[in-house]
C-alpha positions in Angstrom: 52.9 71.5 65.4 55.8 73.7 64.2 54.1 76.8 65.5 53.8 75.2 69.0 57.5 74.4 69.0 58.4 78.0 68.1 56.4 79.2 71.1 58.0 76.8 73.5 61.3 78.8 74.1 59.3 82.0 74.7 57.1 80.3 77.2 60.1 78.8 79.1 61.8 82.2 79.1 58.8 84.1 80.4 58.3 81.5 83.2 62.0 81.8 84.1 61.8 85.6 84.1 58.8 85.5 86.4 60.6 83.2 88.8 63.6 85.5 89.0 61.5 88.5 89.8 59.6 86.8 92.6 62.8 86.1 94.6 63.0 89.0 97.2 66.3 90.5 98.2 66.8 89.9 101.9 69.1 92.2 103.7 70.7 90.8 106.9 68.8 91.7 110.0 70.7 92.4 113.2 68.7 91.0 116.0 71.2 91.4 118.8 71.2 94.9 120.2 74.9 94.8 121.1 75.8 93.9 117.5 73.6 96.7 116.3 75.4 99.2 118.5 78.8 97.9 117.4 77.8 98.1 113.8 76.6 101.7 114.2 79.9 102.6 116.0 82.0 101.0 113.3 80.1 102.7 110.5 80.3 106.1 112.3 84.0 105.6 112.8 84.6 104.8 109.2 82.5 107.8 108.0 84.3 110.1 110.4 87.7 108.9 109.1 86.6 109.5 105.5 85.2 112.9 106.4 88.5 113.9 108.0 90.5 112.7 105.0 88.2 114.6 102.6 88.5 117.8 104.8 92.3 117.5 104.9 92.4 117.1 101.1 90.1 120.1 100.7 92.2 122.3 103.0 95.4 121.2 101.2 94.0 122.0 97.8 92.7 125.3 99.2 96.2 126.2 100.5 97.8 125.3 97.2 95.3 127.5 95.3 95.9 130.4 97.7 99.7 130.0 97.3 99.3 130.0 93.5 97.0 133.1 93.7 99.5 134.9 96.0 102.3 134.1 93.6 100.4 135.4 90.6 99.5 138.6 92.5 103.2 139.1 93.3 104.2 138.5 89.7 101.5 140.9 88.5 102.8 143.6 90.9 106.4 143.0 89.7 105.3 143.3 86.1 103.3 146.5 86.8 106.3 148.1 88.5 108.5 147.1 85.6 106.0 148.6 83.2 105.9 151.8 85.2 109.7 152.1 85.1 109.8 151.7 81.3 
């Protein structure tokens, strides 16, 4: 009898686990064509806005790097000239 009681929690757990797996995940389905078009437009608008922000950040970072590179080239030129004078 004790062995049967030890198995009871495992049986309950396995039945519970099977029940949870059998529940399908249902994504919302848009049935109205106008809602679908609006949803696509909204999504496209959001993605375009994100893309513009990402591009602007990239260009800003690129310009900063170019400015740093130009500054370092200028300083290198100054150091080379100073070295030639000495």
